[in-house]
C-alpha positions in Angstrom: 93.8 91.9 128.7 94.3 94.4 125.9 97.0 96.7 124.7 97.3 100.0 122.8 100.1 101.0 120.5 100.6 104.6 119.4 101.8 104.9 115.8 103.1 107.9 113.9 101.9 107.4 110.3 102.5 109.1 107.0 99.6 109.9 104.7 99.2 106.6 103.0 97.0 103.9 101.5 97.1 100.7 103.5 96.3 97.5 101.5 95.7 94.3 103.4 94.7 91.0 101.9 91.1 92.0 101.5 90.7 95.7 102.1 92.1 99.2 101.4 92.3 101.9 104.1 93.2 105.5 103.7 95.3 107.3 106.4 96.0 110.9 106.9 99.3 111.8 108.3 99.3 111.9 112.1 99.1 109.8 115.3 97.0 106.7 115.5 96.2 104.4 118.4 95.7 100.7 117.7 93.8 98.5 120.2 94.5 94.8 120.3 94.1 91.8 122.6 97.0 89.9 124.2 96.1 87.4 126.9 98.9 86.7 129.3 101.7 87.4 126.8 101.1 91.1 126.2 104.8 91.9 126.1 105.3 89.5 123.1 102.4 90.9 121.2 103.5 94.5 121.8 107.1 93.7 120.9 105.8 92.3 117.6 104.3 95.6 116.7 107.4 97.6 117.9 109.7 95.6 115.6 107.4 95.5 112.5 107.0 91.8 111.7 108.3 90.4 108.4 105.2 88.1 108.1 101.9 90.0 107.9 98.9 88.4 109.6 96.7 91.1 111.2 95.6 94.5 109.7 98.0 96.3 112.0 101.0 94.4 110.4 100.3 96.3 107.2 100.6 99.8 108.7 103.6 101.8 107.2 104.0 103.5 110.5 106.5 103.9 113.3 105.4 102.7 116.8 106.2 105.4 119.4 104.5 104.1 122.6 102.6 101.2 124.0 100.8 100.0 127.1 98.7 97.1 128.4 95.5 97.2 130.4 93.1 94.8 132.0 90.2 96.1 130.0 88.9 93.8 127.3 89.9 94.7 123.8 86.3 95.1 122.7 85.4 97.3 125.7 88.4 99.6 125.1 87.8 99.9 121.3 84.0 100.5 121.8 84.7 103.2 124.3 87.4 104.9 122.2 85.1 104.8 119.1 82.6 107.0 121.0 85.2 109.8 121.4 87.6 109.5 118.5 87.8 109.6 114.8 88.5 106.1 113.5 89.4 104.1 110.4 86.2 102.2 109.8 86.7 98.4 109.8 90.4 98.4 110.6 91.3 95.5 112.9 87.7 94.9 114.0 86.5 92.2 111.7 85.8 89.9 114.7 84.4 92.7 116.9 80.7 93.6 116.5 80.7 96.3 119.1 83.4 98.6 117.8 83.5 100.0 114.3 87.3 100.0 114.3 90.4 99.2 116.4 92.5 102.1 114.8 91.8 105.6 116.1 93.2 109.0 114.9 94.7 110.9 117.8 95.3 114.6 118.0 98.2 114.4 120.4 99.7 112.1 123.0 98.3 114.3 125.8 94.8 114.0 124.3 95.2 110.2 124.1 96.3 109.9 127.7 93.4 112.1 128.9 90.9 110.1 126.9 92.3 106.7 128.1 92.3 108.0 131.7 88.6 108.9 131.3 87.8 105.5 129.7 89.6 103.6 132.5 87.8 105.6 135.1 84.5 105.0 133.2 83.9 108.7 132.4 83.2 108.5 128.7 81.9 112.1 128.5 85.4 113.4 129.4 87.1 111.3 126.8 87.7 113.4 123.7 90.3 112.7 121.0 88.9 114.7 118.0 
């Protein structure tokens, strides 16, 4: 299983333990994996954990929505990377198929349309740019 969290982010520089990422102000969708305890993983992102472990923990952003899906994390991220602007290398150090797990989103409506197309395996209809 995987999940997606939608964040509202300010323009910022995100510094993790090993990398530096640059974000423009706007909406971003983060894709992660969760196994059977999706609600716990999503809740962690919604409350901003005190202890930082994953790239997503370093985001200076407000979580505004989240959902879980049966798609594998790598499948969802790879499909979204084909139709969305992404932050190269963010959250994808263990995923060779997707260049990122953090995607810039124009609007919530665009995100929902793109995810619907991805879930129905119509990648040509998925467009987030």
